[in-house]
Steps between C-alpha positions, in 0.01 A plus 500: 500500500810725500447864625450779240793742488436854367684605192850652542386822360259557787772440750717771342234768542524544876883483488514767221264727706713467816810593307331803347372621838849449647660714225245775548569513875877507440462783256291699747761448776776619276315807404423587867874453582602717206257782620624473858870517408469765223524805741803350674665428167438856373637651829813277472609597155841663458443833672337369820605746776732669266615813684493741200139386404383539861668855526349623173151377593534679834570852349306762687175609329416869447362684803160552345446125423204362692571157656198457715153656487180397672271752320271298267479765221873550473561129539278427190707740300827345604374145432362596161801690375800309639555124519762562776215545744282236666192522734559512870345193656168565680520867397379708209851646475806430274869432577800487283653144451851426597739515207459206269870412517466444878186299460663263242814461698552276806438792727154448652573759766484768235173391335272731693379857444801728527476856642873564465797343336846635444868459582615647824836504679541408860709703756800282411454557131356163424257498198158351544184480302213596740129412414214608716192287435151432635516178691139491610174708539278493808155643522323594823478805712788623295639408161857365550759454231794285608807644342798263460852630418693235301877535453689344205876475471716430197772251538830490309366214274234733360202356685238680706424363846226587752672599831220660687528449878159412619279660240247604762201710403479867594122562519379828334158587623218707355141570606273232379312622192765766411631508138877436487724593207868422523772619257825346407761545761802709436862489597649782707763673284676634803499176714578169319348295783165685502181490277152650529144390395226756445134417552163669486167442678169689532631620829832642379842411355825386652827319468645164620880494565718195454876434563733221426585466867748214471621289197196273542241721686259763386328743744164646404333794688201730440620856477173696495144510365190291595679160496599342819758238601436215737688710772273788436187280545640351818584846643148619417351200660701550822400874512129406452471219758758594759338643818648774724599375845214516750722667744532802275823683417799469733566780759795606302288535189234705697751748626624586154 
């Protein structure tokens, strides 16, 4: 007796199902690729790294503009009233976003919270856009904000280019638990290489100074107030833990 073969229609069902599943998987893969590439495509359109767009976005904000605030009440007001602010990670505070133009361009170095931005001139007259941003926050015995000074040059072809040498963080330290409010930095009208950043805490107010030290380097220092630099912390540690010589002062010192 010859074997019984199933009808051809039954054979087509598994094949049709397999084709349908393959098409669905292909469509899902294409959608994932499109979502992954979309930010790159947006950042690469026309004005990517366009010098004039970068320069306009880096215009110095008014001196009374708050760019960083860890007070919960004031932060709620900023976040509710202005979409240019975002929550500070792991904190009840609020910080101002980097300019949208910078975030959309192929300039990831300028995508962080910006405390100062403006065009400065070096000692040789070279023009640079300087942006001081928060590179990282560390919590412990003290609260440390890692300030990074980025330098942008504008080449003859009309493109902006990051030229920062190193981009090392300059730690800005506050007492843990202290409320910190930082205002937009301002250019020095009398010194084209210099800018200042004003801050407030529960323990007082102060200023941070910055200079375009070389065509590709920014120097940042704490001028006064309760904030401390890494050098201040090190000097305080040395004073606290250094011990006087067991032999006592030298004979020359005793005779004085």
